[in-house]
N, C-alpha and C positions, 0 to 999 in steps of 0.2 A: 386382581389384575392378571395373575398368572394363569388362571383358568381361561380368561378372555384371550390371552396371548396364545395359549395352546389351541383353542378352538380356531382362531384365525389362521394359525400356522397349518394345522391339519386340513382345514378347508382349502387353503391355497395349494398344498402339496398334492391333494387328490386330483387337481386339474392340470398337473404338469407331468408329461411322460417321463419315465425313469431314465431314458436315454438323454434327456435334456435337463437333468437336475443340476448340471454344472452352471447353467445360465443364471438361475436365481442365486446360486451360491456366489458366482462372480459378481452379480449385481449387489449382493449384500456386502461383499468386500469393498466395492466401490462406494457404497453408502457409508460404510464405516470409515473409510479413508476421508471422504468428504466431511463427515462429522468431526474427525480429528482436526482437519484444516479449519473448520469453523471454531472449534475450541481454542485454537492457537492464534489464528489470524482473521477470524470471521469479520470482526468490526472493520478492519482495514479494507477487506476485499469485497464487502457488501455492495458498494456502488457498481463495481465492475461485474460482479456475479449477477446482480439484478438486471443490468443492461444486457448481458449475454443471454440470460434466461429469457428475457422478453424478445430478444432478437431470434432465438431458436423457436419460441412459440409463434412469433410472427411468420417465420419461414414455413413452419408446419401448417399454419392457417392459410398461408399463401398457396400451398400445394392443393388444399381442398378448394380454395377459392378459384384457382385456375381451372380445376376440373369442372366446377359447377358453372363458371362463366364462359368456358371455352377459350380462355386466353392462353398465351404462351406460358409454359411452366416456369422456367428459370427467371425471366424478367419479373413475373408476378411474385415469385419467392423472394427475389432480391428487394423489390420495393416494399413488400410487407415486412421483411426482416429489418430493413432500415427504419421503417416506421416503428416497429416494436422496440428496436434499440433506442430510438429517441424517447419513446414513452417511458421505457425503463430508466433511462439516465436522467431525464429532466424532471420526471415525477417521482424520483427515488424517495424523497421524504414521505410522500403519501403512501407508497407501497410499504415503506418501513413502518409507518404508524399502523397500517393495516396488519402487518405481521406481528407487531407488539400486541395489538388487540386479540389476534387469533392465539398467540402464545399464552397470554394470560387467561383467556377463556379456556384453553386446553388444560392449563394447570388447575383452574377451578373445577373443570369437569372431572379431572383425575382425582382430586380430593373428594369431590362429591361421590364418585364411583367407589373410592376406597372406603369411605365412611358409611355410605347409605346403600349403594347398589350392589356391592360385592356379594353379600349373601344370596341375593336373587340370581346373580350371574352363575354362582357356583351351583345353585339348585338347578338352573337351566341346563348347565353343561353336564351334570350328572345324569339327567333324564331318567330318574327313578320313577317310572310311570306305572300305574296300574293298567292292566290289560284293557284295551279299548278306550282309555281315557287320555286326555291331553295333560300337559304339565299344569299343575295348580288348577285343574278343572278346565283348561283351555284345550280345544281340539286342534291338534297340529299334525302335520304329516308324519308318517312313520319312517320317512327317509332319514338316515343318519345325518347328523349335522355336517360331518366332514365331507360328505358326498354332495352337498348342496352347493349351488353357485353362491359366490360372495354376496350378490345383491339379495338373493332369497334369504340367506342366513341373516343378513343385517336387518331386512324387513321383519323377519320373524322375531328376532331379538328385540327390536323396537316395539313390536306389538305386545310381546310378552311383558317387557318391563313397564310399558304404559298401563298394563292391566294390573300387575301385582305390586308395583312400587307406588306408594302414596304420592300423589301430585308429581309424578315423574316428568311429564311433559312441561308442566308449568315451571318446575325447578330447572329443568334443562334449558329452556329458552330464557329464563330469568338470568341464569349464570352467563349464557352466551351473550345476551343483550347488554346487561349492566357491566360486567367485567370487560367485555369486548369494547364497549364504548369508552370506558375509563382508560383502557390501554391505548385506544386510538388517540385520545386527547393527550395522554402521556407521551406518546411517540411524536406528536407534532410539536410539543413544547420542549422536550428534552431529547433531541436527536442523537447526541453522543452516547448518553446512557442507554438509549433505546437500541442503538446499534450493538453495544456490548451485551445488552440483555437478550436480544434475539440471537446473537451469535452463540452465547453460552447456552441458551435454552435449546435451540435447534441442534447445536453440536452435541450436547449431552444426550438429547433424545435419539438422534440418528446413530451415534456411536454405541450407545448402550443397547439400543434395539438390534442393531446389526450384530453386536457381540452375543446377545442372548440367543438370537436365531441361529447363528453359526454354531454356537455351542450345542444347541438343541439338535442340530443336524449332525455334527461331527463328534461331539464329546459330551454326551448326556450326563456322565458322571460328574464332570466339572460344573455343569449347570445345576445339578442337585446340590452340590456343595455350596454354590453361591446362594441358592434359595434358602439354605439352612441358616444363613446369616441373619435373616429376619430384618428387624429394625436397623441393624448395623449396615445392612446392604443399602438401605435408603439413606443412611447417614453418609456413606461413601459417595453415593450419587450426588447428594446435596453439597458435599465438600468439593467434588469435581466441578459442579456448576458454579459455586461461589468463586473458586480459584480462576476459572475461565472468565467469569464476569469481570473480576478485578483486573486480570491480565489484559483483556480486550479493551477495557476502559482506559487503562494506563497507556496502551499502545496508541490510542487516539490523542492523548495529551502530551506525548513526547514531541519535542521540537526536532525537526530534521537537522542533522549535523551539516554545517557548511562544507562545501566542496573544498578539496585541498587547494591551497593558494588563494582562496577567496576571503580569507579572514580580513576583517576590517582593521586598519591600523589603529592602535590605541591612541586616544586623544591625550596629548601631554598635559600634565597639570599646570595651571598658571603659576608663573614664578612669583615668589613672595619677596617682599622687600626685606 
């Protein structure tokens, strides 16, 4: 997974001017902060965050819609934003279940990648090719991976893995379909646990990813020390995820404290003869 992360990072950095490197770094800081919020309060905030995200998406779609239909910009943006907010708020459980399915499918793909695909990815990234030949006998362009567009890099990686990894596409779609469907059902039947699960998973993913990329950019020596932890590093990540899961679930089960002065008077016990 480290090789894949390095390739993705180098590919992205090649397409960003040096004078604007602060923008992705600021974006990574925001992603990391959002990940920490999800780790601590994600389950509580999910309905509001989902509604606001759909409202923003509806507003953006409204801008394109107004341009294509020739309607007034801001009224169209407001209408589509309100529609998006309603879809996000009232269909929250459906979106939550979909997120659970995607999260579990992503975990399944990560495990599959770590156990099965990793050697092929490392071979692909090393690009120890004979002159005039492609990787593992596949003809591929001589353009370095880091200078290719992300879409081209992804397509080339998919083609390579489909060729060299036994039953790669069948395994990929089986994991996505079966685990994703199981996660969807799980999300619909157990919404509270699902909210905690998604908050912990996305929070851990975003915060750890932002931390790794920031360290790679600003403090490579510290990143090397983290990588030397090996299995202990994954253990720390798993503990972070488990603590966040329990904390988020507990926050949903806490009963709100009554406001000051609103305590109900205690019922006197009946007198005994």
